[in-house]
C-alpha positions, -999 to 999 in steps of 0.1 A, spaced: -367 -451 -67 -358 -486 -79 -382 -511 -83 -369 -535 -50 -376 -506 -29 -404 -492 -44 -423 -523 -36 -414 -529 -4 -425 -497 7 -463 -501 -9 -457 -534 13 -450 -515 46 -479 -494 36 -503 -519 30 -490 -543 62 -466 -567 50 -441 -575 79 -403 -589 81 -399 -580 46 -368 -593 28 -352 -604 3 -350 -640 -9 -340 -661 -33 -351 -696 -54 -333 -714 -79 -373 -712 -103 -373 -678 -96 -345 -657 -88 -339 -627 -62 -375 -616 -48 -389 -600 -17 -407 -619 8 -424 -614 44 -459 -617 63 -488 -605 48 -512 -591 66 -539 -618 69 -514 -643 71 -484 -639 103 -474 -678 96 -459 -682 67 -435 -664 45 -445 -654 8 -434 -631 -18 -444 -598 -20 -467 -584 -48 -454 -570 -76 -474 -534 -65 -442 -514 -95 -462 -537 -119 -492 -552 -112 -523 -529 -117 -547 -556 -93 -517 -552 -71 -519 -519 -69 -557 -520 -66 -558 -537 -38 -531 -513 -21 -552 -487 -26 -579 -496 -2 -554 -486 23 -563 -450 11 -590 -429 27 -605 -394 24 -585 -374 17 -554 -393 11 -578 -410 -13 -583 -379 -33 -545 -368 -30 -539 -401 -51 -564 -395 -77 -550 -355 -79 -518 -367 -88 -528 -393 -112 -546 -372 -130 -515 -351 -134 -498 -382 -143 -518 -388 -178 -531 -354 -179 -569 -367 -177 -591 -357 -158 -596 -397 -157 -569 -407 -143 -575 -433 -124 -586 -454 -149 -560 -453 -178 -532 -448 -154 -499 -478 -153 -498 -498 -129 -458 -477 -121 -481 -447 -124 -499 -456 -94 -471 -472 -71 -451 -437 -77 -483 -417 -68 -491 -434 -37 -459 -435 -23 -460 -402 -25 -493 -392 -14 -485 -412 19 -445 -395 19 -422 -425 6 -413 -416 -25 -373 -406 -31 -365 -388 -54 -336 -410 -74 -328 -434 -52 
């Protein structure tokens, strides 16, 4: 999946709404929408694929068996039991989407 689609799908899973591509003279093209906590202000969605802090927020939405499946995937990616400690934001983004059934190969 491309980075834009990855970030959009994670944002939707985290409760973001009305996500669309926007453009700014200062920062160029980006995805924006309404955050789960602010449905009145249009803001840029986080760069989940490239930001560990953003992925930490997304990880907070996983509970129970979903959390366990997510941690197992990260262990497979890093080849270590400590996968959650050593995985990159990109690895976490893919594992998150695979865990919730939103990952698509080759897209």
